[in-house]
C-alpha positions as CSV (number, residue, x, y, z in Angstrom):
1,M,-14.2,25.8,18.8
2,A,-16.6,22.8,18.9
3,D,-19.0,21.7,16.2
4,P,-22.4,20.9,18.0
5,Q,-23.4,18.3,15.4
6,T,-22.8,14.7,16.1
7,W,-21.6,12.9,12.9
8,D,-22.1,9.2,12.3
9,V,-18.5,8.8,11.2
10,V,-15.3,10.9,11.2
11,V,-12.6,9.4,8.9
12,I,-9.1,10.6,9.8
13,G,-7.0,10.4,6.7
14,G,-7.9,10.9,3.0
15,G,-5.7,8.4,1.3
16,P,-7.2,5.4,-0.6
17,S,-8.4,3.6,2.5
18,G,-10.0,6.6,4.2
19,A,-11.5,8.0,1.0
20,T,-13.0,4.6,0.1
21,A,-14.5,4.2,3.6
22,A,-15.9,7.7,3.5
23,S,-17.4,7.3,0.0
24,D,-19.0,3.9,0.9
25,L,-20.6,5.2,4.1
26,A,-21.8,8.4,2.6
27,R,-23.5,6.4,-0.2
28,R,-25.3,4.4,2.5
29,G,-26.8,7.7,3.8
30,R,-24.5,8.1,6.8
31,S,-23.2,11.6,7.8
32,V,-19.5,11.5,7.2
33,V,-16.6,13.9,7.8
34,L,-13.4,13.1,5.8
35,L,-10.4,14.8,7.5
36,D,-7.2,15.1,5.6
37,R,-4.0,17.1,5.9
38,A,-3.3,19.7,3.3
39,G,-0.7,19.2,0.6
40,R,0.1,15.6,1.4
41,I,1.4,13.3,-1.3
42,K,2.0,9.7,-0.2
43,P,5.4,8.4,-1.3
44,C,4.5,5.4,-3.3
45,G,5.5,3.3,-6.4
46,G,1.9,3.7,-7.6
47,A,1.2,0.1,-8.8
48,V,-2.4,-1.1,-9.0
49,P,-3.8,-4.4,-10.3
50,P,-6.7,-4.5,-12.9
51,V,-9.0,-6.0,-10.3
52,L,-8.9,-2.7,-8.3
53,L,-10.4,-0.8,-11.3
54,R,-13.3,-3.3,-11.4
55,E,-13.9,-3.7,-7.6
56,F,-13.8,0.0,-6.8
57,A,-15.2,1.5,-10.0
58,V,-12.0,3.4,-10.8
59,P,-11.8,4.7,-14.4
60,E,-8.9,3.5,-16.5
61,S,-8.2,7.1,-17.4
62,L,-6.6,7.6,-14.0
63,L,-3.8,5.3,-15.0
64,V,-0.6,7.2,-16.2
65,A,1.0,4.0,-17.5
66,K,0.4,0.3,-18.1
67,V,3.3,-2.0,-17.3
68,R,3.3,-5.2,-19.5
69,S,6.4,-6.9,-18.0
70,A,8.8,-6.8,-15.1
71,C,12.6,-7.3,-15.2
72,M,14.1,-8.9,-12.1
73,V,17.8,-8.0,-11.6
74,A,20.0,-10.4,-9.6
75,P,23.1,-9.5,-7.5
76,S,25.3,-10.8,-10.4
77,G,23.5,-8.4,-12.8
78,R,21.6,-11.2,-14.5
79,R,18.3,-9.9,-15.8
80,V,15.2,-12.1,-15.9
81,D,12.2,-10.8,-17.9
82,M,8.7,-11.6,-16.6
83,P,6.2,-10.7,-19.4
84,I,2.5,-10.7,-18.7
85,D,1.4,-13.0,-21.5
86,T,-2.3,-13.1,-20.6
87,G,-3.0,-9.6,-22.0
88,G,-3.1,-8.1,-18.5
89,F,-1.1,-5.3,-17.1
90,V,0.0,-3.5,-13.9
91,G,-1.5,-0.1,-13.8
92,M,0.4,2.9,-12.5
93,V,-1.1,5.9,-10.9
94,D,0.1,9.3,-9.8
95,R,-0.8,9.4,-6.1
96,E,-1.4,13.1,-6.1
97,A,-4.1,12.9,-8.8
98,F,-5.4,9.5,-7.8
99,D,-5.9,10.3,-4.1
100,E,-7.6,13.6,-4.9
101,W,-10.0,11.9,-7.3
102,L,-11.0,9.4,-4.6
103,R,-11.5,12.3,-2.1
104,Q,-13.6,14.2,-4.6
105,R,-15.7,11.1,-5.2
106,A,-16.3,10.8,-1.5
107,A,-17.5,14.4,-1.4
108,G,-19.7,13.8,-4.4
109,S,-21.2,10.8,-2.5
110,G,-22.1,13.2,0.4
111,A,-19.1,13.2,2.7
112,E,-18.0,16.6,4.0
113,R,-14.3,17.3,3.5
114,R,-12.4,19.0,6.2
115,T,-8.7,20.0,6.0
116,G,-6.5,19.8,9.1
117,T,-4.0,17.9,11.2
118,F,-5.4,15.4,13.6
119,Q,-4.5,16.1,17.3
120,R,-6.4,13.8,19.7
121,I,-9.6,12.1,20.6
122,T,-11.4,13.0,23.8
123,R,-14.8,12.0,25.3
124,D,-17.8,14.2,26.1
125,D,-19.7,13.6,29.3
126,D,-22.0,11.1,27.5
127,G,-19.0,9.1,26.2
128,T,-19.3,10.3,22.6
129,A,-15.9,10.7,20.9
130,R,-14.7,14.2,20.1
131,V,-12.1,14.5,17.3
132,H,-9.7,17.5,17.7
133,F,-7.8,18.8,14.7
134,Q,-5.9,21.9,13.6
135,P,-7.1,23.4,10.3
136,K,-4.0,25.5,9.9
137,A,-0.5,25.3,11.3
138,G,-0.3,27.4,14.5
139,G,-4.0,28.0,14.3
140,E,-6.9,27.3,16.7
141,V,-7.7,23.6,17.4
142,V,-11.3,22.7,16.6
143,S,-13.3,19.6,17.4
144,I,-16.2,17.6,16.1
145,R,-18.4,14.8,17.7
146,A,-18.5,11.4,16.2
147,R,-20.4,8.2,16.9
148,T,-17.6,6.3,15.3
149,V,-14.0,7.1,14.1
150,I,-12.1,5.4,11.3
151,G,-8.3,5.8,11.7
152,A,-6.9,5.8,8.2
153,D,-4.0,8.2,9.1
154,G,-1.1,6.2,7.6
155,A,1.8,4.0,8.7
156,A,2.7,6.3,11.7
157,S,-1.0,6.4,12.7
158,A,-1.6,8.5,15.9
159,V,-5.0,6.9,16.2
160,A,-3.5,3.4,16.3
161,R,-0.7,4.4,18.6
162,D,-2.9,6.2,21.2
163,Y,-6.2,4.4,21.1
164,I,-5.8,0.8,19.8
165,P,-4.4,-2.0,21.9
166,C,-1.2,-3.3,20.2
167,G,-1.2,-0.1,18.1
168,K,2.5,0.5,18.8
169,D,3.5,-3.0,17.7
170,R,4.7,-2.4,14.1
171,V,7.2,-3.8,11.7
172,Y,8.4,-1.2,9.2
173,V,10.4,-1.0,6.0
174,Y,11.6,2.6,5.4
175,A,11.2,3.5,1.8
176,Y,12.6,6.4,-0.2
177,H,12.1,7.3,-3.8
178,E,12.8,10.1,-6.3
179,I,10.4,11.1,-9.0
180,V,12.3,11.9,-12.1
181,R,11.5,13.0,-15.6
182,S,11.2,9.9,-17.8
183,P,13.5,9.6,-20.8
184,R,11.9,10.8,-24.0
185,S,12.6,7.5,-25.7
186,A,13.4,4.0,-24.6
187,G,17.1,3.4,-24.3
188,Q,20.0,2.8,-21.9
189,G,17.9,-0.1,-20.5
190,F,14.8,2.0,-19.7
191,D,11.5,0.8,-21.0
192,P,8.3,2.9,-20.3
193,A,6.2,-0.3,-20.2
194,R,8.4,-2.4,-17.9
195,A,9.0,-2.3,-14.2
196,D,12.6,-3.1,-13.1
197,V,13.1,-4.7,-9.7
198,Y,16.7,-4.9,-8.3
199,Y,17.4,-7.7,-5.8
200,Q,20.9,-6.5,-4.8
201,G,22.4,-6.2,-1.3
202,Q,24.2,-2.9,-2.1
203,L,20.8,-1.4,-2.9
204,S,18.8,-3.0,0.0
205,P,20.0,-5.6,2.5
206,D,16.5,-6.9,3.1
207,F,14.1,-5.5,0.5
208,Y,14.6,-4.3,-3.1
209,G,15.2,-1.4,-5.4
210,W,12.7,-0.4,-8.1
211,I,12.2,1.6,-11.3
212,F,8.5,2.1,-11.9
213,P,7.5,4.1,-15.0
214,H,4.6,6.6,-14.6
215,G,4.4,7.9,-18.1
216,D,6.0,11.4,-18.1
217,T,7.7,10.6,-14.8
218,T,9.4,7.6,-13.2
219,S,9.7,6.4,-9.5
220,V,13.2,5.3,-8.6
221,G,13.7,4.1,-5.0
222,T,14.5,1.5,-2.5
223,G,13.7,0.5,1.1
224,T,15.1,-1.3,4.1
225,A,14.3,-2.1,7.7
226,E,18.0,-1.9,8.6
227,R,18.9,1.2,10.6
228,G,21.9,3.1,9.4
229,F,21.7,1.9,5.8
230,S,21.5,4.9,3.4
231,I,18.6,4.4,1.1
232,R,19.3,7.9,-0.4
233,N,22.8,6.8,-1.5
234,A,21.4,3.5,-2.7
235,T,18.8,5.3,-4.8
236,T,21.6,7.4,-6.3
237,E,23.5,4.2,-7.2
238,L,20.3,2.7,-8.7
239,R,19.7,5.8,-10.9
240,Q,23.3,5.4,-12.2
241,A,22.8,1.7,-12.9
242,A,19.6,2.4,-14.8
243,G,20.9,5.3,-16.9
244,L,18.7,7.8,-15.1
245,R,21.5,9.7,-13.3
246,D,21.0,12.9,-15.4
247,S,17.2,12.8,-15.5
248,E,15.5,15.8,-13.9
249,T,14.5,15.2,-10.3
250,L,11.0,16.5,-9.6
251,R,10.4,15.2,-6.0
252,R,12.2,13.4,-3.2
253,E,10.0,11.5,-0.7
254,G,10.3,9.0,2.0
255,A,8.0,7.2,4.4
256,P,7.7,4.1,6.6
257,I,5.9,1.1,5.1
258,P,4.2,-1.3,7.6
259,L,4.7,-4.9,6.5
260,K,2.5,-6.8,9.0
261,P,-1.2,-6.3,9.9
262,L,-1.8,-5.3,13.5
263,K,-3.3,-8.0,15.7
264,R,-6.2,-5.8,16.5
265,W,-7.8,-2.9,14.5
266,D,-10.5,-1.6,16.9
267,N,-10.8,-0.4,20.4
268,G,-13.8,-2.4,21.3
269,R,-15.9,0.7,21.5
270,D,-16.1,3.1,18.5
271,I,-12.8,3.3,16.7
272,V,-11.5,1.1,13.9
273,L,-8.4,1.3,11.7
274,A,-8.0,1.0,7.9
275,G,-5.1,1.0,5.3
276,D,-1.5,1.6,6.4
277,A,-2.8,2.4,9.9
278,A,-3.9,-1.2,10.2
279,G,-0.6,-2.5,8.6
280,V,-2.1,-3.9,5.4
281,V,0.8,-3.6,3.1
282,A,1.9,-6.8,1.4
283,P,5.3,-8.2,2.6
284,A,8.0,-8.9,0.0
285,S,6.3,-6.6,-2.6
286,G,5.3,-3.5,-0.5
287,E,2.1,-3.3,-2.5
288,G,-0.5,-1.3,-0.5
289,I,-3.0,0.6,-2.6
290,Y,-5.4,-2.3,-3.4
291,Y,-5.2,-3.6,0.2
292,A,-5.8,-0.1,1.6
293,M,-9.0,0.3,-0.4
294,A,-10.1,-3.2,0.5
295,G,-9.5,-2.5,4.2
296,G,-11.3,0.8,3.9
297,R,-14.3,-0.9,2.4
298,L,-14.3,-3.5,5.2
299,A,-14.0,-0.8,7.8
300,A,-17.0,0.9,6.3
301,E,-19.0,-2.3,6.4
302,A,-18.0,-2.9,10.1
303,V,-19.0,0.7,11.0
304,E,-22.3,0.4,9.2
305,Q,-23.1,-2.7,11.2
306,F,-22.1,-1.1,14.4
307,L,-24.2,2.0,13.8
308,A,-27.2,-0.2,12.8
309,T,-27.0,-2.5,15.8
310,G,-25.0,-0.6,18.5
311,E,-22.9,-3.7,19.0
312,A,-19.2,-2.7,19.4
313,A,-18.2,-6.3,18.5
314,A,-19.1,-5.5,14.9
315,L,-16.0,-3.4,14.5
316,A,-13.8,-6.5,14.8
317,I,-15.4,-7.8,11.6
318,A,-13.2,-5.6,9.4
319,R,-10.0,-7.4,10.4
320,K,-11.6,-10.8,10.4
321,R,-12.9,-10.4,6.9
322,F,-9.6,-8.9,5.6
323,M,-7.5,-11.7,7.0
324,R,-9.9,-14.4,5.7
325,A,-9.5,-12.9,2.2
326,H,-5.8,-12.0,2.2
327,G,-4.2,-13.4,5.3
328,R,-2.8,-16.4,3.5
329,V,-1.2,-14.3,0.8
330,F,0.4,-12.1,3.5
331,W,1.7,-15.1,5.3
332,I,3.3,-16.6,2.2
333,L,4.9,-13.3,1.1
334,G,6.2,-12.7,4.6
335,I,8.0,-16.1,4.6
336,M,9.3,-15.4,1.1
337,Q,10.8,-12.0,2.2
338,R,12.4,-13.4,5.4
339,F,14.0,-16.3,3.5
340,W,14.9,-15.1,0.0
341,Y,15.9,-11.5,0.8
342,V,18.4,-12.3,3.5
343,N,21.6,-12.3,1.4
344,D,22.8,-12.1,-2.1
345,Q,23.3,-15.8,-2.6
346,R,19.6,-16.4,-1.9
347,R,18.6,-13.4,-3.9
348,E,20.5,-14.9,-6.9
349,R,18.5,-18.1,-6.5
350,F,15.3,-16.2,-6.1
351,V,15.8,-14.4,-9.4
352,S,16.6,-17.7,-11.1
353,I,13.2,-19.1,-9.9
354,C,11.5,-16.1,-11.5
355,A,12.7,-17.3,-14.9
356,D,10.4,-20.3,-14.6
357,R,7.4,-20.0,-16.8
358,D,5.1,-21.6,-14.3
359,V,6.2,-19.2,-11.6
360,Q,5.6,-16.2,-13.9
361,R,2.2,-17.3,-15.0
362,L,0.9,-18.1,-11.5
363,T,2.5,-14.9,-10.1
364,W,0.8,-12.6,-12.6
365,E,-2.6,-14.4,-12.3
366,S,-2.5,-14.1,-8.6
367,Y,-1.4,-10.5,-8.7
368,M,-3.9,-9.2,-11.2
369,N,-6.9,-10.9,-9.5
370,K,-5.7,-10.7,-5.9
371,K,-6.4,-14.3,-5.3
372,L,-4.1,-17.3,-5.0
373,T,-4.8,-19.0,-8.3
374,R,-6.2,-22.6,-8.0
375,K,-5.8,-23.4,-11.7
376,S,-3.2,-25.9,-13.1
377,P,-2.5,-27.9,-9.9
378,M,0.4,-29.6,-11.7
379,A,2.0,-26.2,-12.2
380,H,2.0,-25.8,-8.4
381,V,3.6,-29.3,-8.0
382,R,6.3,-28.4,-10.5
383,I,7.0,-25.1,-8.7
384,F,7.3,-26.9,-5.4
385,F,10.0,-29.3,-6.6
386,K,11.9,-26.6,-8.5
387,D,11.9,-24.4,-5.3
388,L,13.1,-27.4,-3.3
389,A,15.9,-28.0,-5.8
390,H,17.0,-24.3,-5.3
391,L,16.7,-24.5,-1.6
392,V,19.0,-27.6,-1.2
393,G,21.4,-26.4,-4.0
394,I,20.7,-29.2,-6.5
395,V,20.5,-26.6,-9.3
396,S,22.8,-23.6,-9.8
397,P,21.5,-20.1,-9.5
C-alpha cells in the first residue's frame, strides 16, 4: 500500500535525535513523518547535562534524579570523589518517558507519527525516495514518498549501512545494563545523588562499569569492545560490589554504542544521518543524549536548507557544523580512552589524576556546558604537568 502524498521529510527513528529533528522541521512548517518502532526503550545510563535543558527547552520535571557528585573507583578499590562544587548537576532521565515526551512534542509541533519497522528505501520513476516500513510484525509493508530522509535509526542503522558511503565503517562498544529497584535509603555504599564509575579490568577491559541512580530505579552496567568478554557476568559482579545484588531487577537491556562519528553522514542526494546512526556518542564516557539532540537539530537545519535551495551539498552541513562544535572534544576523549583504559596500571593512574581539584573543576565545567572551558589558563598548565608526571611515572598512582 502506497501513500500518494509526498512529504517534505520522513524521519526514521524516534529517539532524541529523530524526535528533535522532526520537531524542529515541523515548527518550520515542513510536512514531516516521524517513524518509530513500537515498544522500543533505548538501553542507556540516562545522563544529561544542564545545557541540554536550556538549548532544547526540556522541562526540569523530566529529570528523575540530580547527581551532585561522581565516585571514581580504581582497580585497587581506591575511591576518588568528584563533587560538583559549582552548584551544578548531572540530570538523569528515564528513557522510556523522556523519549516519548520528545515524540509527543514533535507531534504537537505538527509532525505526523507513524509506528512501524523500517524496511528499505526505493526510488519512484521521478527519483523521489519511497520509504517502506511494516506497521505490524508479519503485516503488510506500506510506503510513503519523501523529498528527504533523516536516518536516526540507531547504532545499527540500516539507513547508514545501505545508503550512506562508509556507513558500515563503525567502531562499537557493546553495553549492557540492568535496571534495578533503588535501595530505600542510602547505605552499603549507595548514594542516590552520586554516580559511581568503576575503572577495573575485571568489569571491563577497555571501558568502565557504572551505577547511575534514577530516583526509584538505578542503572547498573558495563561495556566493552572486546569479543568474548561477558558483560552480563561483569554486571553481576558489579552489583555484588555495590551492595545491589539483592535489589529487584526490573529490566535487562543491551545495545551497541558507536564511539566514532562516521566520515560521511549524507548520500549526496536526499538522505542524511543523525544521532547514533551518525556515530555521535562521546568516546571514553559513552555520553550520547545531548550529542544526539545536537545532531538532530543540525540535520534539520541541513534538510531545511536543502529543501529551500534544492542544493544537495547542503546536507553535508550537518556533519561539518557538528564536528566544528564538538570534534575536538571527541578527539581528546578518544585519545584518553585509548591510552588510559588499556590496562589496570594506567586505570589506577587515571583515577589518581581525577583526585586533582583542577581536573575536577574543569571536567565538570566542560561537561555541564558542553564546551572546552577556556577559563583559568594556569589550571590547564598545572594539569598538563601533573598528567606528564603520571605518564612518566614520577608520581605514584
